[in-house]
MARSEMI-987295 format. One line per 4 residues: for each residue x, y, z of C-alpha. Coordinates in nm, 2 decimals, always signed. Example, Ala and Ser with C-alpha at 12.3 -4.5 7.8 and 13.67 -1.06 7.14 Angstrom:
+1.23/-0.45/+0.78  +1.37/-0.11/+0.71;
END
This chain:
+5.83/-2.77/-0.60  +5.62/-2.92/-0.30  +5.54/-2.70/-0.06  +5.65/-2.76/+0.26;
+5.47/-2.60/+0.57  +5.70/-2.73/+0.81  +6.02/-2.51/+0.67  +5.82/-2.19/+0.69;
+5.94/-1.96/+0.98  +5.71/-2.00/+1.25  +5.57/-1.62/+1.23  +5.45/-1.70/+0.85;
+5.25/-2.02/+1.00  +5.08/-1.86/+1.26  +4.99/-1.55/+1.05  +4.90/-1.78/+0.78;
+4.67/-1.99/+1.00  +4.49/-1.68/+1.14  +4.43/-1.57/+0.80  +4.27/-1.89/+0.68;
+4.09/-1.93/+0.98  +3.89/-1.55/+0.85  +3.81/-1.77/+0.54  +3.49/-1.89/+0.71;
+3.40/-1.54/+0.86  +3.43/-1.36/+0.51  +3.21/-1.61/+0.34  +2.94/-1.57/+0.63;
+2.97/-1.18/+0.60  +2.97/-1.19/+0.23  +2.65/-1.41/+0.23  +2.51/-1.17/+0.53;
+2.56/-0.88/+0.26  +2.41/-1.06/+0.01  +2.14/-1.26/+0.11  +1.98/-1.05/+0.42;
+2.11/-0.70/+0.38  +2.09/-0.59/-0.01  +1.79/-0.77/-0.02  +1.66/-0.59/+0.27;
+1.74/-0.22/+0.15  +1.55/-0.30/-0.18  +1.25/-0.44/+0.04  +1.20/-0.16/+0.22;
+1.17/+0.04/-0.11  +0.92/-0.18/-0.23  +0.72/-0.16/+0.09  +0.74/+0.22/+0.09;
+0.53/+0.18/-0.23  +0.29/-0.07/-0.05  +0.23/+0.11/+0.20  +0.18/+0.43/+0.01;
-0.06/+0.31/-0.24  -0.30/+0.15/+0.07  -0.29/+0.49/+0.23  -0.35/+0.66/-0.07;
-0.64/+0.41/-0.12  -0.78/+0.47/+0.24  -0.73/+0.84/+0.17  -0.97/+0.82/-0.13;
-1.19/+0.61/-0.04  -1.26/+0.81/+0.27  -1.32/+1.12/+0.13  -1.52/+0.98/-0.17;
-1.74/+0.82/+0.10  -1.80/+1.18/+0.30  -1.84/+1.33/-0.06  -2.14/+1.07/-0.13;
-2.24/+1.07/+0.23  -2.30/+1.44/+0.19  -2.48/+1.42/-0.14  -2.72/+1.16/+0.01;
-2.73/+1.34/+0.34  -2.88/+1.67/+0.17  -3.13/+1.48/-0.02  -3.24/+1.37/+0.26;
-3.27/+1.67/+0.44  -3.40/+1.85/+0.13  -3.71/+1.57/+0.13  -3.77/+1.62/+0.49;
-3.78/+1.98/+0.48  -4.07/+1.92/+0.19  -4.25/+1.64/+0.36  -4.26/+1.87/+0.66;
-4.41/+2.15/+0.44  -4.67/+1.93/+0.33  -4.74/+1.82/+0.70  -4.79/+2.20/+0.80;
-5.05/+2.22/+0.50  -5.22/+1.93/+0.67  -5.20/+2.15/+1.02  -5.35/+2.44/+0.82;
-5.65/+2.27/+0.70  -5.53/+2.30/+0.35  -5.48/+1.96/+0.27  -5.61/+1.63/+0.46;
-5.35/+1.39/+0.63  -5.42/+1.15/+0.30  -5.41/+1.39/+0.04  -5.04/+1.55/+0.18;
-4.94/+1.17/+0.24  -5.04/+1.09/-0.12  -4.86/+1.39/-0.26  -4.54/+1.33/-0.07;
-4.52/+0.97/-0.18  -4.55/+1.07/-0.55  -4.25/+1.33/-0.51  -4.05/+1.06/-0.29;
-4.09/+0.79/-0.55  -4.04/+1.05/-0.88  -3.70/+1.11/-0.77  -3.38/+0.87/-0.88;
-3.07/+0.88/-0.70  -2.79/+0.83/-0.93  -2.86/+0.58/-1.20  -3.07/+0.34/-1.05;
-3.07/+0.50/-0.64  -3.44/+0.57/-0.50  -3.61/+0.65/-0.18  -3.80/+0.48/+0.07;
-3.90/+0.49/+0.42  -3.94/+0.24/+0.72  -4.14/+0.30/+1.00  -3.97/+0.24/+1.35;
-4.13/-0.13/+1.33  -3.92/-0.20/+1.03  -4.24/-0.19/+0.82  -4.20/-0.04/+0.44;
-4.42/+0.23/+0.44  -4.28/+0.39/+0.08  -4.08/+0.17/-0.17  -4.04/+0.18/-0.53;
-4.12/-0.18/-0.55  -4.48/-0.24/-0.44  -4.42/-0.62/-0.37  -4.18/-0.48/-0.08;
-4.41/-0.18/+0.04  -4.60/-0.29/+0.35  -4.38/-0.56/+0.46  -4.16/-0.68/+0.74;
-3.79/-0.61/+0.67  -3.66/-0.66/+1.02  -3.52/-0.99/+0.90  -3.26/-0.77/+0.70;
-2.95/-0.64/+0.94  -2.94/-0.29/+0.81  -3.31/-0.23/+0.88  -3.25/-0.35/+1.26;
-2.95/-0.06/+1.25  -3.21/+0.18/+1.06  -3.46/+0.10/+1.34  -3.22/+0.15/+1.63;
-3.02/+0.45/+1.50  -3.30/+0.63/+1.30  -3.05/+0.89/+1.19  -2.72/+0.87/+1.00;
-2.51/+0.69/+0.76  -2.50/+0.33/+0.65  -2.32/+0.09/+0.39  -2.47/-0.26/+0.32;
-2.54/-0.51/+0.04  -2.89/-0.59/-0.10  -3.03/-0.72/-0.39  -3.39/-0.63/-0.49;
-3.67/-0.91/-0.62  -3.57/-0.99/-0.98  -3.19/-0.90/-0.94  -2.93/-1.20/-0.96;
-2.72/-1.08/-0.69  -2.67/-0.84/-0.40  -2.45/-0.52/-0.46  -2.32/-0.26/-0.22;
-2.51/+0.00/-0.13  -2.52/+0.32/+0.08  -2.79/+0.52/+0.26  -2.84/+0.83/+0.43;
-3.15/+0.83/+0.67  -3.35/+1.09/+0.85  -3.64/+1.03/+1.08  -4.00/+1.21/+1.10;
-4.14/+1.17/+1.43  -4.45/+1.30/+1.32  -4.51/+0.99/+1.10  -4.31/+0.78/+1.23;
-4.09/+0.73/+0.91  -3.70/+0.68/+0.89  -3.68/+0.81/+0.55  -3.40/+0.67/+0.34;
-3.19/+0.79/+0.04  -2.99/+0.51/-0.13  -2.78/+0.46/-0.42  -2.57/+0.16/-0.55;
-2.20/+0.21/-0.44  -2.11/+0.14/-0.80  -2.30/+0.43/-0.93  -2.09/+0.66/-0.69;
-1.83/+0.74/-0.98  -2.11/+0.96/-1.10  -2.11/+1.13/-0.71  -1.72/+1.19/-0.72;
-1.48/+1.33/-0.92  -1.11/+1.22/-0.89  -1.00/+1.55/-0.96  -1.08/+1.63/-0.59;
-0.78/+1.40/-0.49  -0.58/+1.54/-0.77  -0.34/+1.74/-0.53  -0.30/+1.48/-0.26;
-0.19/+1.23/-0.54  +0.09/+1.44/-0.69  +0.24/+1.54/-0.36  +0.36/+1.16/-0.36;
+0.69/+1.13/-0.44  +0.95/+0.82/-0.44  +1.31/+0.85/-0.49  +1.41/+1.13/-0.67;
+1.16/+1.09/-1.00  +0.92/+0.83/-0.88  +0.55/+0.92/-0.82  +0.17/+0.82/-0.80;
-0.07/+0.82/-1.09  -0.43/+0.74/-1.14  -0.60/+0.50/-1.45  -0.95/+0.40/-1.50;
-1.08/+0.08/-1.64  -1.07/+0.18/-2.01  -0.68/+0.30/-1.96  -0.73/+0.65/-1.95;
-0.49/+0.84/-1.71  -0.68/+1.04/-1.51  -0.41/+1.17/-1.27  -0.03/+1.19/-1.36;
+0.23/+1.45/-1.32  +0.38/+1.41/-1.65  +0.10/+1.34/-1.90  -0.29/+1.39/-1.96;
-0.56/+1.29/-2.19  -0.36/+0.97/-2.25  -0.42/+0.61/-2.28  -0.13/+0.38/-2.33;
-0.35/+0.11/-2.47  -0.46/+0.34/-2.76  -0.10/+0.38/-2.88  +0.19/+0.18/-3.03;
+0.51/+0.42/-2.94  +0.55/+0.29/-2.56  +0.49/-0.01/-2.38  +0.14/-0.10/-2.27;
+0.10/-0.44/-2.17  +0.18/-0.36/-1.79  -0.14/-0.15/-1.80  -0.30/-0.42/-1.93;
-0.19/-0.64/-1.64  -0.32/-0.37/-1.40  -0.63/-0.38/-1.55  -0.68/-0.74/-1.57;
-0.55/-0.84/-1.18  -0.68/-0.51/-1.00  -0.38/-0.49/-0.73  -0.03/-0.63/-0.71;
+0.32/-0.53/-0.81  +0.53/-0.56/-1.15  +0.81/-0.41/-1.36  +0.77/-0.22/-1.67;
+0.93/+0.00/-1.94  +0.87/+0.39/-1.93  +0.94/+0.72/-2.07  +0.79/+1.03/-2.02;
+0.77/+1.33/-2.28  +1.03/+1.47/-2.10  +1.31/+1.13/-2.09  +1.53/+1.06/-2.34;
+1.47/+0.69/-2.34  +1.30/+0.40/-2.19  +1.37/+0.29/-1.79  +1.27/+0.05/-1.57;
+0.99/+0.11/-1.34  +0.86/-0.05/-1.02  +0.50/-0.02/-0.97  +0.28/-0.14/-0.65;
-0.12/-0.11/-0.76  -0.45/-0.11/-0.61  -0.81/-0.07/-0.78  -1.11/+0.09/-0.59;
-1.39/-0.11/-0.83  -1.67/+0.09/-0.71  -1.53/+0.40/-0.89  -1.34/+0.22/-1.16;
-1.00/+0.39/-1.06  -0.67/+0.24/-1.06  -0.41/+0.36/-0.81  -0.04/+0.33/-0.86;
+0.23/+0.39/-0.70  +0.56/+0.38/-0.90  +0.97/+0.44/-0.87  +1.21/+0.38/-1.14;
+1.44/+0.07/-1.06  +1.75/+0.26/-1.06  +1.64/+0.45/-0.77  +1.52/+0.12/-0.60;
+1.84/-0.05/-0.64  +2.09/+0.24/-0.57  +2.05/+0.26/-0.22  +2.12/-0.14/-0.21;
+2.44/-0.08/-0.42  +2.54/+0.21/-0.17  +2.48/-0.05/+0.11  +2.67/-0.31/-0.04;
+2.99/-0.10/-0.12  +3.00/+0.06/+0.25  +2.95/-0.31/+0.37  +3.20/-0.43/+0.15;
+3.48/-0.14/+0.20  +3.38/-0.20/+0.59  +3.44/-0.60/+0.59  +3.77/-0.50/+0.40;
+3.92/-0.25/+0.64  +3.83/-0.47/+0.94  +3.98/-0.78/+0.78  +4.32/-0.53/+0.71;
+4.31/-0.42/+1.08  +4.25/-0.75/+1.19  +4.57/-0.89/+0.95  +4.79/-0.62/+1.07;
+4.70/-0.70/+1.43  +4.75/-1.09/+1.40  +5.08/-1.03/+1.19  +5.21/-0.80/+1.47;
+5.08/-1.07/+1.78  +5.22/-1.37/+1.55  +5.61/-1.18/+1.59  +5.53/-1.12/+2.00;
+5.43/-1.48/+2.00  +5.72/-1.62/+1.74  +6.04/-1.45/+1.85  +6.06/-1.59/+2.24;
+6.02/-1.95/+2.07  +6.26/-1.87/+1.80  +6.51/-1.74/+2.04  +6.48/-2.08/+2.25;
+6.53/-2.29/+1.96  +6.80/-2.13/+1.91  +6.97/-2.11/+2.18  +6.91/-2.51/+2.22;
+7.06/-2.56/+1.89  +7.37/-2.35/+1.99  +7.39/-2.55/+2.32  +7.35/-2.88/+2.17;
+7.62/-2.78/+1.90  +7.89/-2.65/+2.16  +7.80/-2.89/+2.45  +7.69/-2.64/+2.67;
+7.47/-2.56/+2.92  +7.42/-2.15/+2.85  +7.04/-2.06/+3.00  +6.75/-2.02/+2.78;
+6.67/-1.65/+2.68  +6.32/-1.52/+2.86  +6.16/-1.27/+2.70  +5.84/-1.09/+2.65;
+5.86/-1.02/+2.29;
END
């Protein structure tokens, strides 16, 4: 049976035309929901993990820097007190200046900071007056930016890169310096930053890490370069790489790449089965730590699903309201036209000139 559009009532044709015109609008709304709104909600959850991980990294780095700074500062100030003591012996006539300097130098060079850090001194002109490497002692070091910084500041904390003679490449270092005006010494206690892990305990940051929550049950945790879990709200003394019950490939990926985003499956001791997780991770190489912010994927997707349902329900309600309004309007438009057509048809059949009805709906 062939559908004859022209034989349908005028009201039906007006109403149907309106509905057909709504189809492109409906498709645009669906496309906007799926392509923009839902991904934006999911991306917000990912951005929260990313921001939290970066903030956690900065907080730990800042806290670790303060701990290292205070450690180096305490050593520097203690050695300054030692030097002042020997200088007081000189003023009392118990030692000569040369004897005091010799003993002070022996004390300073006998100390090791961390695994391979040391104490050295330069004067206000950048000349090394004490250094464990004798080839450096007595040389002009003003070509180094950090030494020029020392000459200007004389007191405080500095981070820089340094390569001793015989070493293949420069390594990150830090120092704390104090000034002895009577000797014109800028006394510096320095340590390689890769050795700072011996001075910093991740346990100091445990409470801060465990307070982070993402969604209903997401959390942050820390592992080291060997895969040992340092800080975790559910487990302790655990290494995912040394067991075969739970997935561990994700951890190897974190250790290999150092930073990024990934999905993996996991089950904590108080959970019944594996669940998919989304994680953002960053590394702090000098301490050998990997910081991870994780959230369960179903909790990340839940807001996106809720947005989708609300958006579709709202669209349906709006379309239903628009259809109802169009149906009522089509009636108001079609009724006067139909009445006029009927009167014209009646006049033609009866050969009369009855006036055409004029109505407002």
